[in-house]
N, C-alpha and C positions, 0 to 999 in steps of 0.2 A: 504494500500500500504506500509506504513512504518512499516512493521511488525518486522523488525530486532531490532528496539528499543522498541518494545512492544507498539508503538504508532499507530495511525491510521490516517495518512494523506491521505485523500481522495480528489481527484480532479474530477471534472465532466469529463465524457468520451469525450465529444466534445472538452474540453480544452486540455486534454491529447493528443488526436490525432492531434489537431491543433498545440500544442507545438512541437510534434515530427516532423511534416512537416516543421514548422518554423525553428527548429534546423537543419534539413537537409539542408536548404538553407542559414541560417544566423549564426548558432552556431559553436562553436569550443570546442573540448575536448583537453586540453593542458596538456602535461607532459614533463618537461625538467629536466635534471640533470645539476647542475652547481656547481662551487666551491665557497666556502665562501671566500670573499676577505678582510675581516678585523677580528680583534679580536684574542683571544687566539686559536681559532679553524681555523685559516687561512688555506685554502687549503682543508678543509673538504668538502666532497660531500653532497649536499642537493638535495632534490627532490621537484620540484615546480609543483603542479597539480591544475587545474582549469577547470570549465565549464563556458563559457561566450558567450555572444551575443553582437556584435557591430552593432549599427544602426546610422543613421543620427540623430542629436539632435532633430529635429522636430518630431521624432517618439518615444520620451521618454515615452509617455503614455502607449505604448505597453509593454515596459520593466517594468514600474511601476505595471501594471496589473499582469504580470508574478510573480514579487516579492511578491505581495499581496497574490496571490493564493498559491504559494509555501511556503511562510512564511520565506524564507531565502534569503541571497544574498545582494549585495550592488550595487548601481548604481552611476556612476560618469561621468562627462563630460571630454572628451579628446579633447583639442583644438589645432588647427593648427598643425597637425602632419606633413603635407607637405604644401608648399605654395599653395594657391588657393583651399585648401580643406575645405569642410564644417566641423564644429565641430561634433564630434561623441559622442554618449552616450553609455556607456558600462554597461551591467548587468553581474555580476560575482558572482559565488559561489566558495569559496576557501577552507574552512575547510574540511578536509578529512572526518570527521564524517557526514557532510551534503552531501558530494559527495557520500559516501557509503550508507547512510540511506535514502536519498531523490532522488538524481539524478539517481543513478543506478536503483532502483526499478521503478522509473517513466518510464524510457526508456525500461525497461524489460516488463512492462505492456503495454506501447504504443510504439511499436518498430519503429525505424528509417527505412526508406525504400529506401533511396538513397545511395550515396557513403559514407555518414557519418556512416552508419551501421557498416561497417568494421572498421572504425576508433574507434567507440564506443566500439566494441568488444575487441580491444587491450587495450584501455584506461581503460575499466572496470577491466581487469586483473591487471593493474598497481595499480588502487585504492584499489582493494581487498588485494593485497600483502602489500601495504603501510598501510592499516588500520589494517590488522590482524597481520602483522609481525613487523612493525616499523613505527609508526606514528611520523615521524621526522619533527620537527618544529624548528624555531629559538630559542624560549625559552627553549626547551629541551636541546640544546647545551649550552646555557648560564648558565643553572643550573649545569653544570659539569657532566651530564650523559655521559656514554661512547658512542663513535660513533657506528653506526649500523654495524653489522658483514659483512664481505665480501660476505657471502652467500646471504644476502639480495640484495646486488648490482649485484651479478651474475644473479639473477632473474629479477631485474628491468631493468638493462642496455639494454639487447637485446629487451625487449618490447618497451622501449623508442625509440630505433633505428628503430624498425618495424613501430611504429607510424609515425616517421619522413618520412620513406620510402613511406608509404601510402599517406601522404600529397604531397609528391614530384610528384606522378604520377596521380594526379587528372586531 
């Protein structure tokens, strides 16, 4: 599956199909553009991309199993987001290399079948542009590298807006 890196991350077919269905119901493909609020690059645009799943804390074992099989990602507990709310556990994959080389091939091989399929299609384009044209991260800016060109943002901006629009009409 993970042919892009020349590696071979194989997951059992039953797990791959199960994860696709689970993601259809509980997963999220995130892409946001925000402005840097501190430091010498104050006001610089940044792209935040993630794949994550939120569950109740008592379902943590499911997320641990996903992390073990995929070999990437982090799990943390988010407590008391709102009054009277149960603590949540979050499984998140953030590095663009993991998104490009693991998450995208996984859902290409085991396709999503519900509303998330359209969301994934747009998110996948965002990740591909980010990976191939400008892997922008905080440390990149701290090392004094120049900001990404406007042509990058002209491609990414409309896709991020399209992703927001898809979520709005669920």
